[in-house]
C-alpha positions in Angstrom: -34.2 3.7 -2.1 -33.6 0.6 -1.7 -31.1 0.2 -4.5 -29.2 3.1 -3.6 -29.1 1.3 0.0 -27.7 -1.5 -2.2 -25.1 0.6 -3.8 -26.9 0.5 -7.3 -26.6 4.0 -7.1 -25.2 4.2 -11.3 -28.2 2.3 -11.8 -30.5 4.5 -10.3 -29.1 7.6 -11.9 -29.8 6.2 -15.6 -33.4 5.1 -15.2 -33.5 9.1 -13.1 -32.1 9.9 -16.5 -34.3 7.4 -18.5 -37.5 8.2 -17.2 -36.4 13.0 -17.8 -36.0 11.8 -21.4 -38.8 10.0 -21.8 -41.0 13.2 -20.4 -39.1 15.4 -22.7 -40.5 13.4 -25.3 -43.9 12.9 -24.4 -44.4 16.3 -24.0 -43.0 17.3 -27.1 -45.1 14.3 -28.2 -48.4 16.3 -26.9 -46.9 19.7 -28.7 -46.6 17.4 -31.8 -50.7 16.4 -31.6 -51.8 20.4 -30.5 -49.3 20.3 -34.0 -51.7 18.3 -36.0 -54.8 19.9 -34.6 -53.9 23.8 -35.7 -52.9 22.4 -39.2 -56.8 21.2 -39.6 -58.1 24.4 -38.4 -55.9 25.5 -40.9 -53.1 27.7 -38.5 -50.1 26.4 -39.6 -47.5 29.3 -38.5 -48.3 27.9 -35.0 -48.5 24.4 -36.2 -44.9 24.8 -38.0 -44.0 26.2 -34.2 -44.8 23.3 -32.6 -43.5 21.1 -34.9 -39.8 22.5 -34.6 -39.9 22.6 -31.2 -40.9 18.7 -31.1 -38.3 18.3 -33.4 -35.8 19.7 -32.1 -36.3 17.4 -28.7 -36.7 14.4 -30.9 -33.1 14.9 -32.3 -31.8 15.6 -29.3 -33.2 12.2 -28.1 -31.9 10.7 -31.4 -35.8 9.2 -31.7 -35.4 9.6 -35.8 -38.1 7.7 -37.1 -40.6 9.2 -35.3 -39.0 13.0 -36.0 -39.1 11.7 -39.3 -42.1 12.2 -39.4 -43.0 14.9 -37.9 -40.4 16.8 -40.4 -43.0 15.7 -42.8 -45.8 17.4 -41.2 -44.1 20.8 -40.2 -43.1 20.4 -44.6 -46.8 20.3 -44.9 -47.2 24.0 -42.6 -44.1 25.5 -44.2 -45.4 24.4 -47.7 -49.4 25.9 -46.7 -46.9 29.2 -45.4 -45.0 29.6 -49.3 -42.2 28.9 -47.1 -39.9 27.3 -50.1 -36.8 27.6 -48.2 -37.5 25.9 -45.1 -40.0 23.0 -46.8 -36.7 21.8 -48.5 -34.3 21.7 -45.8 -37.3 19.9 -43.7 -37.8 17.0 -46.6 -34.6 16.8 -47.4 -33.9 16.3 -43.4 -36.8 14.0 -43.7 -35.6 12.2 -46.7 -31.9 11.5 -46.0 -33.1 10.5 -42.1 -35.4 8.3 -43.5 -33.3 6.8 -46.8 -30.6 6.0 -43.7 -33.3 3.8 -42.0 -34.8 2.3 -44.6 -38.8 3.9 -43.6 -40.0 3.1 -47.3 -43.8 4.6 -45.6 -41.9 8.3 -45.3 -39.6 7.8 -48.3 -43.0 7.7 -50.5 -45.0 10.5 -48.7 -42.2 12.5 -49.2 -41.8 11.6 -52.6 -45.6 12.4 -53.1 -45.7 15.9 -51.2 -43.0 16.6 -53.6 -45.3 15.6 -56.5 -47.9 16.7 -55.2 -46.6 20.7 -55.3 -43.9 20.9 -57.9 -45.1 23.5 -60.2 -46.1 22.2 -63.5 -45.2 23.4 -67.1 -46.9 25.7 -69.4 -49.7 24.3 -71.3 -49.4 21.0 -69.0 
């Protein structure tokens, strides 16, 4: 109230907007934690759904690094479910974002995941 009385209405609105965005992202992050628990239990369908919700919020709030990590986790569930198109889309977007940020750790995890999931040639 004191800030409004001082004529700082714009700043108060900006602070309120930032707080709401933070709340959305924190809620999405908790959903992602639940998703990782579901993955560890082998419930990849629920994990993938929860991770996609968190990814959507991350995209809306431009949290690129964390969202790239969520896409990597979601790709693991998509792989477990045999959803190749979903896996490709998730890894491609995570890779593009990681390259843009120079996130070497995410890029190496993507490369390892792709190597682990590539079909082997007959006779190898």
